[in-house]
C-alpha positions, 0 to 999 in steps of 0.5 A: 500500500505504501508504494501504491500511494507513492506511485499515485502521487508521482503519477499526478506529478508526472502528468503535471510536470513542466517543460523541463521534464523534471517532476521535482521542479519547485518541490522540496523534500523534507526529512526528519528523524520521525514523520508521524502521519496519523494515516493508517495506511502509512503511519510512519515515513522518512520523507515528505514532499511539498510543492510551491503551493504548500501542498503535500505531493508525496510521502514515503521513503527518501530514496525512492522519493528523491529518485522519482522527484528529480530536481527536487530540493532536499531539506534536512533541517529537521534531521533529529526532529519529529514531524507531525500534522499541525496541532489543532485546537478546535474550540477556543474563544479569541475575543473572550480569551483576549478579554480574559488574558488582558486581566490579572489572574486569581486562579485556584490552581497554577495556570499558564498564561501569556505572562507565564505561570500564575500560582494558584490560590488554593483557599479563601484566605489566600484568595482574599489576600490577593484581591486586596493586594491587587486593589491596593495597587490598582489605578482608579476605576473598577477592578476586574480580576479573573479566575476564581472558583468556588469549589476550591476557594470557597463561597464569595459574597458581596459582603466579602468583597465589601471588606476589601473596598466599599468604594471601588467597584470590584468585579470577580470573573469566575473561572467558567467565564459564566459568572461574576461576583460583585461588591456593593460598589460594583452593584451600584455602578452597574445600576443593578436591583433585585428586579433584575431577577424578574428578567433573568434566571441568573441573579443571586438573591439572599434570604432577604431578597437582596442581591448577594453579588452573584450574577451569572449566565445571561444575566451577565449581559446586564454588566456589560454597560459597565465592564464592556468598555474596559474589557473591549478596549482596543489596547486591552484586546491587543494585549490578550490577542498577542498573548494568545498568539504567543501560546499558539506558537510555542505549542505547535498549533497551526489551526484553531476555531472560534467556537462562538463567532458573533457573540460580542457583535459580528461587526465588533469582532470583525474589526478586532480580527482585521486588526490582529489576524492576517494570512501572515500569522503562524496559525489558521483561524476558522469561525463557527457562527453562534446561533443566538448572535446570528439570529439576533442579527439576521432573524429567520434567515440566519441559517442561510446567511451562514451558508452564504458566508461559508461559500467564500473559502478564500476568506481570511479567516474562513467561516465554516458551514457550521453553527454553535448551539447550546443545550445547557449551561456551564460545567465549572459554575455548576449550572450544567443540567443534571439528572437526579439527585442534581447537585449535592453540594457547592453553590448549586446545591439542591438544584439540577442546573439550567437549560439554555434550550428547553428540551421541547424546543431543541429538535426544532432548533437543530432542524433549522440548521440541519435541514439546510446542510449545516453541521451542528456543534452543541454545548452539552455538558450534564448527563441530563443535557446529553439525554436531551441532545441525543433525543433531539438529534435522533429526530433529525433526518439523515445528513447530507454528504458527511454532515455531522453533529459534534457535542462540545465539552461533554462534561458527563457521559454515561455508558448508555449515552456513549452507546447512543452517540455512537449509534447516531454517528455523533462526534465528541469534542471534549473539554480537555481539562475537566478531569485535571481540574475537577476530577476530585473537587467535583465530588463535593458537588456531584458525588460518584458522577465524577466517574462519567467525566469525559470518558474518552477511552469508551468513546473511542472504543465505540468508534466515535470521532473524539477530539479534545479542546482547551475552550481557551482561555479556560485552559491554555491552547496547548494540545500536547498538554491536553492530550496528556491529561487523557493519557494519565487521567491525573487530577491536580491533586495527584490522584487518578480519575477513572483509570479505565478511561486512559487513552493510548499515545496513538489515540491522543495524537489522533485526537489533536490532529485528524479527529480535531480536523474532522470535528471542523469538517476539514479532514480532507485538508488538514489533520494528517500527512497525506498526498493532496492535503495542506502542508501544515506540520508541527516540528517537535524535538521529541517523538511523542509516540515514544515519550511518556504520557506525563511528559508530553507537556514538556515536549519542546516545539521547534516551530511549525510549517504552515502551507509549506512556509517554515515558521520557527518559534521566536526565542 
């Protein structure tokens, strides 16, 4: 099969050769210590040939390639290194992440940021001391800090923050990105009253019916008149965007997908994209429209507008023929929708979470996009949410030409739900970090259901296309680190969460390359090293398939090749 594949590629080259009759003219053959193709028929190779258009034209052993591609340049600069397909993070948030990466962090655990590793604050005392420290040195105006998590750092109330300042507005942004916690001055600055609870579900009230300082989910929109001008200021976004790009570069990332295009307003986002992204950047950016944002802008023709935008495959960045929907709310803030007994602890104790789309409405919402040929990505976290999502999808007619539904995050999956997802042909794009950060801490909130957190080995065994994503900035966009989590299932405390769900190194590499490309409908262009695909490579100093899973985060990235253009990491 290896020789047949090579000959097929060479036959094409010969047919298209120029008048000099040198089939290798304008072609470069790269060699490396290891070339890992993530292609079943030829998993390893010695050399890979790339044409001047940036496409792979042949792959195999060096001697027959160089003999057949007479006139090709042979480039040995990657000798001693490993070439893999370019690494893909298929679910990030560029504008939201830029907003967060531009802030100071108060995380519950050590967190990698564009500024380096920020040490975790493991309890309420250290959290309060750090907030007070930031308040004491902050310039005039509101103080906005990101990264707090209640299950690790304890409950945070309006009164707690009033102890730090009664005059400066303080906004604490929860790690999930779905919750804010305010002091009294922030409540006054945002003109909030208990009447807000009549409009939004996500409004925290104390026993006296007064605001307790927690504003979450869609109620957070009420804050943006106050915090929006700060978080969306051009200099703030620029700082965060540049931080993103620095992490991509040193992590071997060649493609990312904005999984929520339009949430902050398409015109505003387009302006930031135009200001900070171009074809000269070291990564490809793709856009997946968000249903609510596009419906607000285009009403009942939102589906057709997405199709129209996606037809322009030369756009930079490209809009994909896909849409992002929501079933339930957030994993980290304990608002994902749970089956009985619901939440047994944490800030949502005694509840079962929130629907974003009511179960009776979900199938008709899906159908609006599915029936015109769009792929669907659907944020679906809790076990009750998976039941609703899978039931709704089972009511869809068969898709056209590889059309697919991908469950995003997939916080909890029972064995029965994995079986159903496989039968329906559903893909899973799992949040890579739930196991690491919450595999033990979440026991307080959901008990033994922690055994169902992102069971990737079961999904892969069932034949489900399975990838992992960072949901950056909730975790840094570092695919090698993300893959490591699911090979070790190690929690941040050093324990192991459901060891039966460990995946192999080969499965992990496929998850961050070919299956990531599949989730975006791009598997014919990127994700593996095959003839006809784009020459997007990650250049690694170590072979991940011979590196211990726990050491994958330490694999050094030399740089990337993007459509044949060599981009070393800038030291």
